[in-house]
C-alpha positions, 0 to 999 in steps of 0.5 A: 676906639682905644684911649690911653688916659694921662693927666695932660694928654690922651692918646686915641687909636681908631680901628675898623675892619681889622686895621688902624684908621687914625691915631692921635692925641688931645687934651685929657678932657672928655668933651675934647675927646668926644669932639675928636671922636665925632670927627674921626669916628662918627659911628663909634661902636666902643670906646675902651679905656683902662681903669685908673684915677680918671676912669670914673669921671671919663666913664660918666662924661663920655656916656653923657656925650652919647658914646658907649664908654667901656672901662676895662680891667688894667690887669687884664689889658696888661697882657695884651699891651705887653705883646707890643715891642715898644712901650709908647702912649700910641701903642698903649692906645692901640691895645685897648682899641684892638681889644675893643674890636675883637671883643676880648676884654672884661668890662668893670662896673663903674661906680656912680657919682653918689656912691663915689662922693660917699666913698670920698667922704669916708676916705677923707675922714679916715686920712684926717683921723690918721693925721690927727693920731699922728699929731697927738702922738708927736705931741706926747713924744715931744713933751715926754723929753721935758718930763711933761707926761700927758695922761691917758684921757678921752680925746675931748680932754687931750687939749685941756691936759696938754695946755695944763702941762704947758702952762708956765713952760715958756720955750717948750710952750712955744714949740708945742702950741702950734702942733696943738693948734694943728691937731685941734683944727684936724680933729675938728674937721674929722669930727665934722666929716663923721657927723656927715657920715652919721647923717647919711647912715641915719637916713639910709634904711639899708645902713640902719639894717646893717647897723643891727649887726654887732660890730657894724657902725655907721662908717662900715655900713656906709662903706659897704653899701656904697661899695656894693651899690646894687646887690644885684651886681653880684650873682651870689653873696659868696662872691662878695667876700672874694671881690673884697679880697677875703678868700684864700688864693689857690695854687695848683700845678701838677701834683702841687695844690695848696691854698695860701693867704687871702688875696687882699684884692680891691678895697683895703679899707673895706677889708679893715672895717670888716676885720674890726667888726669881726674882732668886736664879734669875737671879743665882746660878750655883748655881741653874743650871737650865733655868728660869734659862736660860729667864729669861736669854734676854730679860734683855738685851732687856727688862732685869733687872727685867722678866725677874725678873717673868717668872721669878716668873710662871713660878715661880707656874705651876711651883709650882702644877703641882708641888702638883697633880701631886705631881712633884718639880722637874726642873732640866733640864726646859724650861719651856713658854712 
């Protein structure tokens, strides 16, 4: 069976013995799809669909229905789908069903609900922090127009300073106060989500172990552990850096052979967190360790940013190795190249 999933309807294609035996549509609900498949293909061997926004829900819901759900990489399926002369939902369902029949597909690992819940918490907190920063910058910029300069201060003093400057400003106060109230609400919600993340990290032995690394905080540790889930999902620690997108891309054709920029695949937020941790390692003397000494060596030769990327890549390898072995971070252990 092949599924082409959309928000409202899902196209279904059933193949057996090299030919299509049924094709149709039903609402995009795993229960309805399972009911259709039981009628049309009671002895289903594989139910294949591509990665997408609903793939986690579909995978777990269809598996709970007793079906062998398989989620495949949409980029790999695209090559087979592009061979169809016409782009239709029916043809898009025929493609995965054909791949499922011949076994020419690459299944992807679908994260569990608990991991996705924590990742959703991290994403929600990140979005609220971004909105809070945009609102505070907007308030500062609007107040400058009227000569009201908000001094640089800690976040906790921002609201106090703005209200002090707006006192007695009449019409300006009527414009700025709604923005300030929105900032206060968003900032408070972001702080609430951050406290939830801290509680999760506090009760996680894996997170506590990773947080011993300089530059790695609660958010980075929880994001990494939920992204990896089980360290055995990766054959070796070096492949984690490639999975996150921190290894260089290579192009080889005939006499041409060169390495390019990093691939930037998968989780951009995770790469950003590792890069921030690498920046701390390279810039703060309190983060003195063999890892910092290793990262400072190429800094003068290739520049700070590339050295930080190299340290971020090394951090991904070290963090996975720590999760797999259960060992603590050794500041003076020389990291292998």
